[in-house]
N, C-alpha and C positions, 0 to 999 in steps of 0.2 A: 510756158514754150518748152517742144519736148526736145530734150535733148539728145537722150537715147532712141531713136529710132527702131532697133532692131530689137528692145527689149521696154519699150513704150513709157522711158523712163523723163520724167517734165521736169523742171529746174526747182520746181516747190519741195519735188522730194527730196532733191538733190540737196537744196538747200537745210531739208530738215532733217538727212542724215550728217550735215556738215556741224549742225547746230548742237547735234548730238556728239559730236565729239570724233565724226571720221575728220581726217588730216589729213589724208591722203588719196591718190583716187585708186589705189588698191581699199584700203579700207571704202569708201565710197562705193567700189566695186561691191566689196564684199556686203554690204548694207541693202544697197539698191540694185542691185544686176546692173547698170550703167557702165559700159565701157567692158563690157566681157566676151563680146562676141566680136566683128567686126576692125571696135579701138578709133574707129574714125571719131568718136568721140570725146574720148580722154583729153584730148587740148581744152575744151569745153567745160569739162569738168576742173580740170586744171584751173581753168581763170575761175570758176566759180568757189573754188576753193581759195585760191588767191584774192579776189574780191573781198570775201568770209571776213580771211587775214588783213586786209587794209582796214575793212570798216571795225573791226573789232578793235585794233590798236590806235584810231581814229578815236573812235568812242572810250577808250580807258586813257586817251591822251585827254579828250574833252572834261572827263570825270574828275579825273588829278588834278585837271587847272581850276576846276568848279573847286573842287578842296581847297586848293591853295587860296583862291580868292574868300572862298570861305571861314579859311583859318585867318585871313589877314582881315577880313572884317569885323571878326568877334575880336582877335587881338585889338584891334583901333578900339572897338566899342569899349573892351575893357578898359583901356587907358583913357576913355572920357570919362 
């Protein structure tokens, strides 16, 4: 999906920049050119950043829970 019409920047390009460490609209702008002309897409860029942060936090929480479950399972197995 095209996010920035002015510079023809799509959501995949923005997501890739976010995945490579761009965590603000400014850093996404520098990496992709999105939101550097009229600015109308800056809210969409910000939303993509926020969605990435939420997804990453959910993944971390899930991984932590899995780690706790694995530790508990190992502890139970060890006790048996």
